[in-house]
N, C-alpha and C positions, 0 to 999 in steps of 0.2 A: 709209217706215221701208225696201225694198230698195233706193229709190232715194237714197236718203241714202246707205247705206252704199257703194251703185254709183259713186255720187259721191265719196265720199272717198277709194275704192281708186281711182279714176281720176287724181286731183287727186295723191295719193300716187306713183302709178307716174309721171306727168308730173315731178314735183317731182323723183325718184330719178333721170330720165333728162335733165334739164338740167343738172343737177352735172356739171361738166367734173372734179372731183375725184374723179370715181368710178372705184375702180380700186385705191384706195390706201388702205393702213390705219389704222387711226384712230390710232395714233403718229406715225405719217408726216403724218397732216392737220394733228392737237397740233403740230408739228415748224414745218412752212409756216408757219402760221396766226400761231404766237408767232412767227417771222422777219418775218413782214408787219407784226404789230405792232410791234413794234421796231422796224423799218425805217421805219415811217411814222412815229412820235414823231421818230425823227431826221430825216425830210423836213420837219417840221413847224419845226424848230430850223435848217434851212437858209435859207441868203440866197435862194437859187435858185427857190425857192417849189417843189421837188420833188415832183410827183405822188403822190398817196398810192396805195399798193395795195389794190387792193380786191377782193374774188374773184366781183364782176362781170365785172372785166378781161381776167381770165384764159380763153386760147385754150385749147384743146386741147390733149392730148400730142400731137408731134410726135415721130417716131422720129430719132433723130440720124440724121448721114450712114453712121459707122461699124457703124449697125445694132445697136450694146451700149447703148443706152439710151433716152431719152426727154426733150424739154426742154421745156418748157411757160413760155408769155410769160407773165410777172404783169404786163407792163405796156411799152406802146411810145407810141412818138408820131412828129410828123413837124417838119416845118419851123418853128423860129424864124430868130432876127438869127442864132446859132454854131450851129443843128441840121440837118441833112437830116433825119437819121431818128436814131431811140434805142429802145432796149428792155431792159429788166430782166428776166431769165429766173432759172427753176429747174432744176437737171439732175437727173435720177435717174437709176438705173440698170436696168440689163433687169427688175428685179423693180418699178419704183417706189416706190425706197428713194433720199431724197434723196445726193447725191453733191455737190453744192455748189450756188452761185448763180454768175452772169454779169451782168454789162453791157460796153451797146458803143454807143459815139455815132459818129456822121457827119459830119463839121462839114459847112459847110451852101457849097457851091463862091462864094457870094458874098461867103463874108465871108476874105478872102485877104491875108496876112501882106507884110511888105515883100519878104522872100524870093522870090512867088507861087507860095508853097505853102498850102493852104488852110488853113484855121485849125481849131484843136482844139473839138468841138464840145463846150459847156461842160455840158451835160446829161450826157452819156457817163463826162465825168470827175466829178461830182458824186453820181453814182449807183454807181461804186465808189467812192469814199468814204464814201456812205451807206451802201453793203455792206458796207462794212470795219467801220464803226462799229457798226453794226447786230450783227454776228460779236464783236463785243469782241472785234477787231485793236487793236494799237499802234496808235495814230494817228501816231508820230513816225516809228517805221518805215516806215510806209504810204507817209508824206508823203516822206520820203527817197528811198524807192524810186521813187514817181512824178517827185520833182526830177531820178534818174539815168536813168527812161525821157525824159524831157523833153529832158534834155540831148545824148541818146545816141543816142535815135531807133530802142534797141533793146529786144530781149525781156529782161524781167528777173521772176527767178524766186526764191522766196524760200519759206519757212516757219515758221508763226508759230504757238499754240493752236491745232493737230488742225485747219488749212488751209493748203496749200500754193497761194501768190497768185502766179500768173501775171500781167504787165502785157504789154501789144503795143501799137504804137503805127504807126502809117502817117505819115509826112507828107506824102507827095505830097496824100494825098486827105485829112487830117485826122482818118484814123478811129482810137478808144482804144478798147483793151476791157481789159476785170478779169475773172478767173477763179480764185476763190476754191473748192476743189476738198478736200473734205475727206481725210485723211490716216489715217483709223483708221477 
């Protein structure tokens, strides 16, 4: 009986230590879980067959460069025909409350357009669209700003549904990023 109890205690300790999400409160955990479920529903409908977000893929919290918060990588991947690398992240404040989401994709240098620039990463673009849809943003508005981003290759910022959406593109290296930051 003592060995059984000891085994249960050790098992529970190991399970608790292996959870990357240790340190966030239950409400934050539920918010992240809800986002991941909604994102996965969007990913299932996406023609590019985006990878699903699962807790097994989540990496450890990484301190942001400015030291004021954390980023948690929910998914990342490597090379395919249009993408050198991509990621989907959740952004937290210093108290580990969710303050937003982001996606990034860098184009594959072997995928060049007629002007000699690296084409944009399809996964980076589609992950941005999937996050926008998962956050219930107006997809027509998002698409309009994305069109401007592709035309002008400048940064675009707009606000909708309690989010500030920041779109950036670098046409020389085919990188594209989307940030969705809570405004309240």
